[in-house]
N, C-alpha and C positions, 0 to 999 in steps of 0.2 A: 214521370209517368212513362210506361213502356209504350212504344209505338205499336199500332195495330198490325197484326200479321196479315199478309195478303196471300192466301193459298187457294188455288183453283182445284188441283187434283187431290184426291184422298190420299194424303201422305203423312198425316200427323198421328201421333200417339198420345193418349191421355193416360198418365200413370197415377195410381192412388196407393198410398201407404197408410193403413189405419189399424195395424195389428196391435197397437198399444193404447195408451191413454190419450194420445194426441193423433192428429191426422195431417197429412200434407198431400199435395197433388201438383203435377206439373204437366206441361204440354210441350212437345218438341217434334222435330222432323229429322228423319234419317240419323238417329242416334244423338242428335244435338238438342239439348234442352233450351227452349226459348223463353218460357215463363214459368214461374214457380210460386206456390202459395202455401203457407203454413196456416192451419186453422186453429182457432182458440181451443185451449184444453178444457173443454166443457162437455157435458153429456151429449152424445151424438146419436142420431138415428139416420136411417137411410133418407128420410124426408129432409133432414137438416144438411146433409152432405150434398145433395143434388143442387140446391140453390147456389152453393159456393162454386160448383162446376159451371153452372149456367152464367153466373156473374163473371167468372174468369173468361169464359168464351165470348161473352158479350163485350167485355173490355177490349178483347183482341180482335173483334169483328169476325169471329169464327162461327161456323154453323156445322151441323152434323156431317154435311157432305165432305168436309175437309178431313174427317177422321178415318184413318185406315184400320186402327186397332186400339184396344185398351190393355192395360197391364195393372194387376192388383196383387198384393200379398194375400196368400190364402192360408197362412199359418205355418207353424204354430204361433200362438199369441193369445191375446184377450178374446174371450168368446164374443163379447159385445162388439169390440172393434172389428173383428173379422166378419161378423154377420153384417155390420153396417157397410163395410167396403164391398163385400161380395154381392149383397143385395143391390147396392147401387150400380155396380158394374153389370150385373145380370140384366137389370132394367134398361140400361143404356145400350148394351150390346144387342138386346132384342129390338129396341126401338130403332137403332141405327143400322142394324143388320151387319155388324162387323165382328171379327174374331177377338179372342181374349188371350193374353199371356198370363198364365197362373204361376205366380212367383212364390217359391218357398221363402219364408221370412228369414230363416237362418242362412240360406243361400245369398240373400240380399245383403246380410251383414258381412258374410265372407267376401262378397264382391267388393265391398268398401274397404275391408281390412287388408286384403291381399296386396294392393299397391303400397300400403304403409309398410307392411312386413318386408316387401321386396326392397324398399329403400333402406332398410336397417341392416340387412345381412347380405353377404356375397351370394351370387346366383348358384354357386356350386354347393352351398351348404344345405343339408337336409334339415327341414324344420316342420313343425306341426302347428296348425291353427285350429282352435276350437271356437265356434260361435255358440254362445250360451245365453239363455234367457231364464229368468226366474219363473218356474211353473207352479211355485207355492206347494203347500202340502209336502214339503221335504223333497221336492223334485226339481229338476232343471230340464228345459228343452235344449238339446245340444246336437251339434253335428261336428264332424272332424274332417279336416283337410290336411293333406300331406304333400310336401314338396320334395321331390326326388329328381335328381338330374335336371334341375332347373324348371321342372313342370309341376303344376298343382293338380291334384285330383281329390275328389271326395272319397274318403275311405270309410266313412260312416254317415249315412244319410240321417236326417232329422229324426230324433227319438225323444221320448220322455223317459228320464232315468233318475233313479234315486241320487240325491246329491252326494252321498258318501261314495257311491260307486263311481260317479263321474270324477270326483276328486282323486280317487285312487288311480283312475286311468290317467289323469293329468300327471301324477307323480311317476307312473311307469313311463310315460312319454318323456318326461323331463330327465329321466335317468339316461335316455338315449340321445336326446337332441334338445335344441331350443324350442320352447312351447309358447306360442302367443295365444292370448285369450281375448276375444271380442265379446265383452260382457261386463257386468258390474262386479267390482271387487267384493261386494257383499255376498256374492255367491260362494266365496271361499271362506273356510273356517279361519278365524283370526290367527290361530296357532299353526296353520298349515302354510309353510313357506318353503320355497326352493329357488335357488339362484337362476335356474333355467326357465322358470315360469314368469312370464311377463304379460301384464295387462295392457291392452291398447288404451289410448286416451279415451276420455268419457264419451266423446262424440261417436265412437265406434260401438258403443254398448247397445245401440238400437239400430234397426234398419233405416236406411234413408230412401226417400222417394227417388232420388237420383239413381241409386243402384237398381231399384225396381224398374225404372225407365230403361236403363241400359240392358238389363237382363230381358226385358220385353222385346227389344230389337233383336237380341241374340236368339230368342225363341222364334221370332219371325224368320230369321236366316236359317235356323235349324229345322224349320217346318214343324214346330211343336206347339203351335197355337191351338186353342180349343174353342168350343162354342159356349154360348151362355147356358145351354141345357146341361153341358158336361161340367161346368164350373162348380167345384165343391170345396168346402173348407177342409183344411188339414189340422184338425184339433189335436190329434195324437192320443187323446184320452177323453173320458167323459167329464162333464162339468161337475163342479162341487155339488150341485143339486142332484145330479144323476148318481153320483157316488153315494150320497147320503140316502137316496131312495133305494139303491141296491142293497145297502147295508141294513135297511129296515125291513127287507123282505124275508 
């Protein structure tokens, strides 16, 4: 059993990742995660996520006065998962009167993947990293990161894109340099192969709450925290129901 944390000043961050079919949360201080919990892969609501947070804080003898900020993935991802996480964080941020770090889901995936890529290739090599999630309906949510001169930068922020277009971009990148993909292999057509396209291990195919936590502290240092009123999901496109409704008009 973890030992209770004894914190007097508001210096903790609670991070939540619920953009997919599962959810996880962690609490830490000054960029160091102290306690972590993965939640059962069951249907979730904001009402069901809150008790898990309360239980974790009670186990660690923490109260709201110890919290300095919250961090949550805002999308893209599952409509239900994003709504649950954001609604929970909005309620907590309002009740505790603390700011929020709004974390792009694909940025969180890239943050996990970049250290893995760095360990595989010399620092001087140019390489590309794609974070990708299945958006269904023949599309992917994707973002592109490029390393040149030993530095990484996002060359294409998160978008929803037709799968065929995304795969053609992968092939163009692979013709110039090594390409890493943080995402499921099922996103690629089985007959589409290239020696320069490499998929990261399965654990990098989804965002981790650890990366959400680290990006949350980076947002604090960069001065890019937001308020509960300004916190909004990044769906990138309408839901299936909205698309169907528009087609029927």
